[in-house]
Every structure is written in structure tokens, then in C-alpha cells.
N, C-alpha and C positions, 0 to 999 in steps of 0.2 A: 199418515201421521203428521208429516211436515205441513200439509195444507191446513190442518186443523189448528196448528200452533201459530201459523202466519198472522191471522187477524189479531190474536192476543199480543203477539210481538209488536205489531204495528201500533196497537192501542197503548201498550206500555211506553213505546217511544214517544207517542203524541202526548200522553199524560206527563211524562218526564219533561218534555220540551215546554209544555204549559207551565209546569211548576217552576222551572228555571226562569221563564219569562216573568211570571208573577213575582218571584223573589227579586229579580233584577229591577223591575219597575218600582217595587216598594222600597228597595234600597236606594234607588235614584231619587225617589220622592222624599225620603227622609234626609237626603244629602243636604247639609247646611249650605247656605249661600256663602260665597267667598267673602271674606272680610274686606269690605270696601268702605271707604269714607265717602259719604254722600255730601257733595259740595253744598254749602249753605247758600242758596240763592233766594233766601227769605220766603221759602215755601214752608207750609206747615200741614201736618196730617193729624187729625183727631180720630183715632180708630176706636169705635165703639162696638167692635166685634171681638170674638175670642181668638181670632187668627192674627197674631202679631206681625206676620211677615207681609201683610198688606202695606204697612208703612214703608218698608224697604222697597217694595215693588213700585209704589206710587212715587216716592221721592227719586228713585233711580230713573223712572220714566220721564218725570218732569225735567230732571237734569238733562237727559238725552235730548229732549225736545227743546231745551233752552227756555222753558217757561219759568218766569220769576214772579214772586209776590202773590202767590195764590194760597188759599187755605182750602183743604179738602177734608170734609167730615165723612167718615165711613160708617154706614149703618147696614144692618141686615135688610134684605128685600122684604117688603110687607106682604102679607097674605093677599091683601086687596090688589096690589100691583101684579102679583103672580096670576091671580084670577082673571084680571082684565087682559093680560097678555095671552093667557091660555084661551080665552074666549075668541081671540083672533087667530087661534091655531098655532101659537108659538109657545116656547118655553123660555122664561125670563131668567137669565143668569145674572144680569146686572143692568143698571141704568144710572145715568148721571144727570143732575139738574143744576142749574145755576140760579141762585136767588140773591139778588142785591150784591153781586160781586163775590159771593162765596159758593163753593161747589159741594154738592152732596152726592156721594157715590153710594148707591144701594146695591149690595152684592150678596149672592148666595154663597155659602161656604163651599170651597172646593180645594183641590190639591194645589200645590205651589205652581206646577206647570200650567194647569188650567187657569189658575188665578192670574198668572202673567199674561196669558192670551186674552182673557176677559178684560183685565185692567188696562192693557195696552189699547184695546178697542175703545174703552171708555175715556182714556186720556186723549185720544184723538178727538172725541166729542168735546172734551174740555177745551182743547185748542180751537175747535170750531166756535164754541161759545165765546172764548176769550178774544178771538179776532173779530167777532161780530158777524161771522159767516153764518152762524146758526143761532136762532133764538126761539124760545118756546114760551108761549103765553096762553093760558087756558087751553083751548083745543086747537090753537093755531101755531103752526111751526113756520118760521121764516128761514129759508135757505138761500143764501146769496141774493137777498132782496125779494125773492118770490115767496108768496104766502101759500101754505097748504093747510087743509084741514087735517087734523091728527090721523084720521083713518082713510084719507083720500087715496093714498098710494099703499099697496101692500108692503110690508116691512122690507123684504128683500129687494124691492125696486126703488126705495127711497134714496135719492142721491147722496144725502149726508151719511146714510148707513153704508152705501157702497164705498164712499170715500173713507169712512172709518174702518171698514173691513180691509181694504187694500193697504192703507197706511198702518193699521194696527198690526198686521202680520209682520211688517218690517220692524216696527217698534218692538214687538214682542221678541223678535230674534235678537235685537240689540240689547234688550234688558237681560235676556238669558246669557248672552255672551259676557255681559258685565258681572252678573251674579253667580255664574257657575264656572 
């Protein structure tokens, strides 16, 4: 009799643990950011999405990076951009472009935690553009003075992406420390 109940007991414990985990993660996700004053360093964000917390994440990240005097417009990722990225075997969460000194961040809606991770990565690209380390024109990408065709190097091997991935993790951690 005991051996027949054992799998049910284990199943009940696993289901209970999952329920608690889901509850806790949703509670953490809805947790508001700590009230913090974002220092005015002449940066601006124009958020054209339904997720108002993007502004706070971006301004906090720019502040941590010491970036001044930039404007960032936030828009949803276009269907066309998602399709192009998917045709290369990837899933597009966000991308940022610089046009005539202004920055345009295109982003897929996601949770606060995921948004911090994604935005931190894109803000590193913003600093790469801002410093002249990275530029993008038509299908040519220039990284540290060297030109690449847009599809010449697989995404995960692109030096500017490796740089953004490494530095983005550190920035995301700092943003989370400041906002939570």
C-alpha cells in the first residue's frame, strides 16, 4: 500500500513546489522599483510602448554608464525585423540604432527582469555607437575601424556583440541593485 502512494506523494510535493515558485516569481516581478531619483544628465527617453518602466531602466543605465546628452526613442520591434532575424536562426528581443545623433531602441515586451537584461545589452551598444567604436550604415558594420558585411560573421561571434554581452551582464546587475 505504501509503495502505491509514494509516487502520488512525490507528485504532490513537486506540484506544490512549482506552485510556490511560480507565486514567488510573479510576486517578485510585480515588485515595484525602489523610489530613486534619476540624476538629470540631460538625457531623454521617449517611450512609445505600453511598458512605462522602460524609461526608468534606460535612464538608470545611462546614469550608471556616465552617458550624457543622448535621446532614446523606444518603439516595439517591427515584424519585418523579427522575420529577418529569424531567417538567420535567431530570436530578436531588441536592437538599437543610431541615426544622426539620436538613438532608437526597438524592443519586444517582456518582464521587468528580462527587460533590464535586454536593455543593459542595448545600452552597451549605445555606448559603442556614442564612442565611435561601432557604426552601422546600410549593410556595413564598422567595429573599431574594421568593416564587416552585416551577415559576414554569425551573431554570437560578432566582436561588438561579445563586448555587449559581457559588459551588459555587469550593467544589468548594477541596474538591478539600484532599482530593487
